[in-house]
matplotlib code that plots the C-alpha trace (Angstrom):
import matplotlib.pyplot as plt

x = [-20.9, -18.2, -19.2, -18.0, -16.6, -14.7, -12.0, -10.7, -14.2, -14.6, -13.0, -10.7, -12.2, -8.9, -5.4, -2.4, 1.1, 4.4, 2.9, 5.5, 4.5, 6.8, 8.6, 10.6, 14.3, 13.8, 12.3, 9.3, 6.4, 4.6, 7.0, 6.3, 2.6, 0.8, -2.9, -5.9, -9.6, -12.2, -15.9, -18.0, -14.9, -13.9, -10.1, -8.9, -5.7, -4.5, -1.6, -0.5, -1.2, 1.4, 2.0, 0.8, -2.7, -4.5, -1.8, -2.4, -6.1, -5.5, -3.0, -5.6, -7.9, -5.1, -5.7, -2.2, -1.0, 1.1, 4.7, 3.8, 3.7, 3.2, 6.7, 6.0, 3.6, 0.3, -3.3, -6.1, -9.8, -12.0, -9.0, -8.3, -5.0, -5.9, -2.6, -2.0, -5.4, -5.6, -7.2, -10.4, -10.6, -9.9, -12.6, -15.1, -14.0, -13.7, -17.1, -18.6, -16.5, -14.4, -15.5, -14.0, -15.5, -13.3, -12.9, -14.3, -17.4, -18.0, -14.5, -15.2, -18.7, -19.0, -20.6, -22.2, -24.2, -27.1, -26.3, -28.8, -27.0, -23.7, -25.0, -26.4, -23.2, -21.9, -25.4, -25.1, -21.6, -21.9, -25.6, -26.8, -30.2, -32.8, -33.3, -36.5, -34.8, -31.8, -34.0, -35.9, -32.7, -31.1, -34.3, -34.1, -30.3, -30.9, -33.8, -31.6, -28.8, -31.1, -31.6, -35.1, -37.4, -35.1, -37.0, -36.6, -33.0, -31.9, -32.4, -30.1, -26.6, -23.7, -23.7, -27.3, -26.3, -24.9, -21.6, -23.5, -26.0, -23.2, -21.4, -24.6, -24.7, -21.1, -22.0, -25.0, -22.9, -20.1, -22.7, -24.7, -22.6, -23.0, -19.3, -17.8, -15.2, -15.6, -12.5, -13.5, -10.9, -11.4, -15.3, -16.0, -13.4, -14.8, -18.2, -19.5, -19.6, -23.3, -23.0, -19.9, -21.8, -24.6, -22.2, -20.4, -23.8, -24.8, -21.6, -21.9, -25.5, -24.6, -21.8, -24.2, -27.0, -24.7, -21.9, -19.7, -16.0, -14.6, -11.1, -11.4, -8.7, -8.5, -6.3, -9.1, -8.9, -12.4, -13.7, -11.6, -13.0, -16.5, -16.5, -13.3, -12.7, -9.0, -6.4, -3.3, -1.0, 1.0, 4.1, 6.2, 4.9, 5.1, 2.6, 4.3, 1.6, -1.5, -4.0, -7.6, -9.0, -9.0, -5.3, -4.2, -6.1, -5.4, -2.2, -0.2, 3.3, 4.9, 6.4, 4.7, 1.3, 1.8, 2.7, -0.4, -2.7, -1.0, -1.6, -5.3, -6.0, -4.5, -2.1, 0.6, 4.3, 6.5, 6.7, 2.9, 2.8, 0.4, 2.2, 3.5, 5.7, 9.1, 10.5, 9.0, 8.6, 11.1, 10.1, 8.3, 10.8, 13.9, 16.1, 17.4, 18.7, 17.1, 13.7, 12.0, 10.7, 14.1, 14.8, 11.5, 11.5, 11.9, 11.9, 15.0, 17.0, 16.2, 16.8, 20.1, 20.9, 19.8, 22.4, 20.3, 17.3, 19.6, 21.2, 18.9, 15.3, 13.1, 11.0, 7.3, 7.3, 4.3, 2.6, 0.0, -0.4, 0.1, -3.0, -1.2, 2.3, 4.6, 7.6, 10.0, 13.3, 12.4, 9.8, 12.0, 13.3, 16.8, 18.0, 16.7, 18.3, 21.6, 21.7, 21.0, 23.9, 26.2, 25.1, 25.9, 29.3, 30.2, 29.2, 31.3, 34.3, 33.9, 33.9, 36.8]
y = [14.0, 13.7, 12.4, 14.6, 11.9, 12.5, 9.8, 10.4, 9.6, 6.3, 2.9, 1.5, -1.2, -1.8, -1.3, -2.1, -1.7, -2.2, -4.5, -5.7, -7.9, -9.5, -12.4, -14.3, -14.0, -11.5, -8.3, -6.3, -5.1, -3.3, -1.8, -0.9, 0.1, 1.7, 2.5, 2.9, 3.1, 4.0, 3.0, 4.9, 6.4, 6.3, 6.3, 6.5, 4.8, 6.7, 6.5, 5.6, 2.2, -0.2, 1.6, -1.4, -0.3, -3.4, -5.6, -3.9, -4.7, -8.3, -8.6, -7.4, -10.1, -12.7, -13.2, -12.6, -14.3, -17.4, -16.8, -13.6, -13.6, -11.3, -11.0, -9.1, -6.7, -6.8, -6.5, -6.2, -6.2, -5.0, -5.4, -9.0, -10.0, -11.8, -12.6, -15.4, -17.0, -20.3, -20.2, -21.7, -19.2, -16.3, -17.6, -16.9, -13.2, -12.8, -11.9, -11.3, -8.8, -7.7, -7.8, -6.8, -5.1, -5.9, -3.8, -5.0, -6.8, -8.7, -10.3, -11.3, -12.6, -16.3, -16.3, -19.7, -18.8, -16.4, -13.1, -14.0, -17.3, -15.4, -12.6, -15.2, -17.2, -15.3, -15.7, -19.5, -19.6, -17.3, -17.2, -20.7, -19.6, -21.8, -21.5, -19.5, -17.1, -16.7, -15.9, -13.2, -11.7, -11.5, -9.8, -7.3, -6.7, -6.1, -3.7, -1.9, -1.3, 0.0, -2.9, -2.7, -5.7, -7.7, -11.0, -11.1, -9.7, -12.5, -14.9, -13.0, -14.1, -11.5, -10.9, -9.7, -6.9, -3.5, -2.4, -0.3, -3.1, -5.7, -3.5, -3.1, -6.9, -7.0, -4.4, -6.5, -9.6, -7.8, -6.3, -9.5, -10.6, -7.2, -6.5, -3.8, -3.0, -2.9, -2.7, -1.2, -1.6, 0.9, 0.5, 3.0, 2.0, 1.6, 3.1, 6.2, 9.4, 9.2, 5.6, 6.4, 9.1, 6.7, 4.0, 6.5, 7.8, 4.2, 3.4, 6.7, 5.8, 2.3, 3.8, 6.2, 3.6, 0.8, 2.9, 1.0, 1.7, 1.8, 1.5, 3.0, 2.1, 4.6, 6.6, 9.2, 12.3, 13.4, 10.2, 11.0, 14.5, 13.1, 10.5, 10.2, 11.5, 10.8, 10.0, 7.8, 8.4, 5.4, 5.5, 2.4, 0.2, 2.9, 5.3, 8.6, 10.9, 10.7, 13.4, 14.6, 14.9, 18.7, 18.8, 16.4, 18.0, 21.7, 21.6, 18.5, 18.2, 15.4, 16.3, 13.2, 14.2, 17.7, 16.3, 14.0, 17.0, 19.1, 16.2, 15.8, 19.5, 19.4, 22.2, 23.3, 23.6, 26.6, 25.7, 25.5, 21.7, 19.7, 18.8, 15.3, 13.6, 13.0, 9.5, 6.2, 4.7, 2.1, -1.6, -2.6, -5.4, -3.2, -2.4, 1.2, 3.5, 6.8, 8.1, 6.0, 9.2, 10.8, 10.3, 12.0, 14.7, 18.3, 19.6, 17.6, 19.4, 22.8, 21.7, 22.2, 18.6, 16.4, 13.8, 12.9, 12.0, 9.7, 7.9, 7.9, 6.6, 9.4, 9.0, 9.9, 13.5, 14.8, 18.1, 19.6, 16.5, 12.7, 12.4, 14.4, 13.2, 12.9, 10.7, 13.5, 14.9, 18.5, 18.8, 17.0, 18.8, 20.3, 17.6, 14.8, 16.4, 16.8, 13.2, 12.2, 14.5, 12.7, 9.3, 10.5, 11.9, 8.6, 6.6, 8.9, 8.5, 4.7, 4.5, 7.0]
z = [-7.6, -5.0, -1.6, 1.3, 3.5, 6.6, 6.4, 9.9, 11.3, 9.4, 10.0, 7.4, 5.1, 3.3, 4.7, 2.5, 3.9, 2.1, -0.5, -3.0, -5.9, -8.5, -9.9, -7.2, -7.8, -10.6, -9.3, -8.2, -10.4, -7.5, -5.0, -1.4, -1.9, 1.0, 0.7, 3.1, 2.0, 4.6, 4.7, 2.1, 0.4, -3.2, -3.8, -7.4, -8.4, -11.5, -13.9, -17.5, -19.0, -17.8, -14.5, -12.4, -11.6, -12.7, -11.3, -7.9, -8.2, -9.1, -6.2, -3.7, -5.0, -5.2, -8.9, -10.2, -13.4, -13.2, -12.1, -10.2, -6.4, -3.4, -2.1, 1.1, 2.8, 4.5, 3.3, 5.8, 4.9, 7.8, 10.1, 9.1, 7.6, 4.3, 2.7, 5.1, 4.5, 2.7, -0.8, 0.5, 3.3, 0.9, -1.4, 1.4, 1.4, -2.4, -3.7, -0.3, 1.6, -1.4, -5.0, -8.3, -11.4, -14.4, -17.5, -20.9, -19.6, -22.9, -22.5, -18.9, -19.3, -20.4, -23.9, -23.3, -20.2, -19.7, -17.9, -15.2, -14.4, -14.2, -12.0, -9.6, -9.3, -6.2, -4.6, -5.2, -3.7, -0.7, 0.3, -0.6, -1.8, -3.4, -7.1, -6.6, -4.1, -6.4, -9.3, -7.4, -6.0, -9.5, -10.8, -8.0, -8.7, -12.4, -11.6, -9.0, -11.5, -14.2, -16.5, -18.0, -18.1, -15.8, -16.0, -19.8, -19.8, -17.4, -20.3, -22.6, -23.5, -23.4, -27.1, -26.9, -24.4, -25.3, -23.7, -21.1, -20.3, -20.0, -17.5, -15.5, -15.4, -14.1, -11.4, -10.4, -10.2, -8.2, -5.7, -5.3, -2.3, -0.6, -0.3, 1.8, -0.9, -4.7, -6.8, -10.2, -12.9, -15.7, -15.4, -18.2, -20.7, -24.3, -23.3, -25.0, -22.9, -22.1, -20.9, -18.9, -17.0, -16.3, -14.9, -12.7, -11.4, -10.7, -8.8, -6.8, -5.9, -4.7, -2.6, -0.9, -0.4, 0.9, 2.4, -0.1, -0.4, -3.9, -5.3, -8.7, -11.2, -14.1, -16.4, -17.0, -14.8, -15.7, -14.1, -11.0, -10.7, -11.0, -8.2, -6.2, -2.7, -2.7, -5.4, -5.4, -8.4, -9.7, -11.8, -12.8, -10.0, -7.2, -5.7, -6.2, -4.7, -2.6, -1.6, -1.8, -5.3, -5.0, -3.9, -6.6, -9.5, -8.5, -6.5, -7.5, -5.8, -7.8, -11.3, -12.8, -11.5, -12.8, -16.2, -16.2, -15.6, -18.3, -20.8, -19.6, -20.1, -23.7, -22.8, -25.2, -24.5, -25.2, -28.9, -29.2, -29.5, -27.3, -24.1, -23.9, -21.2, -22.9, -23.1, -21.8, -18.4, -17.3, -17.5, -14.3, -13.5, -14.1, -11.2, -11.1, -8.4, -7.6, -8.7, -11.4, -13.1, -13.2, -17.0, -17.9, -15.2, -16.3, -12.7, -11.8, -14.5, -13.0, -9.4, -7.7, -6.9, -9.8, -8.9, -5.8, -8.1, -10.1, -7.2, -4.2, -4.1, -2.9, 0.3, 0.7, 1.8, 3.7, 2.5, 4.8, 6.9, 6.4, 4.1, 1.4, 0.3, -2.7, -3.5, -4.6, -3.3, -4.4, -1.6, 1.1, 4.1, 4.1, 6.5, 4.2, 1.2, 3.1, 4.0, 0.4, -0.8, 1.6, 0.2, -3.3, -2.3, -0.5, -3.6, -5.8, -3.6, -3.6, -7.4, -7.9]

ax = plt.figure().add_subplot(projection="3d")
ax.plot(x, y, z, "-o")
ax.set_aspect("equal")
plt.show()
């Protein structure tokens, strides 16, 4: 199902540079995030639960929970910097140029309103249609996303819709403003396998028809392989690897990505037990030197300079060009490793 896009030939729809999100005066939840999505491209943001994927999505939509702020960085949508916009100005973008599809549609849909009224809300806000025009547009949207008997279904309340149908309503609502970018946060969670495939096919069709860009938030690598052009792997609030889907799934460079794939393939370790990543990720707000994956990394133990991993934060290291990179000292150049060793030696001398 993957769409063979040529990223270098397409203009960026979303450009994120050095985005840091957290609690002011306490620490960062998302740290120095860099990400570009081009027109018609699907980029998957993958990682374990609690890695910061959904917080990243909410930050891009400026929908963070109370007490959490964007501390620094830049977010451009269609070349326009949006973090500096007033809330009223950003509301003009939210739902029209950039939209979000949330997980668990039955939780997000208002149980007291018909699904037709909810799907038409963005039309009412952004396109100022008459009641008759809005009704006809919602009917067309429902028909377009595969909801049968759309005129009748519009009158339903969320509890009268199956999980798959409720998600189709959410997709119709998200696409009603004809956005350039759709952020889809775990869009197939809690759906059975058949319905998952249908939802992915629907998203892929809308991408092709509308040249829609999609940021797909997921922990499911089978979903990634089905639809994504590129993948960004997130661990403990940081992107630790980026590359094409084929590169990430078949030739991962970061030890965390390698471990994720071992788990997804249900591989066994040397003792015959199913492979599991040892330990637990650090708390997102915790401050720690070095690599945040260090305590769980089995590659570091076999490497010649594990003290670097514990003391010096690794840089993003390019592999086969800037589009493929991993945040790991093991793949860094000799010069970069030598500089890190000097930093460790200086720190040791200062504490001795």
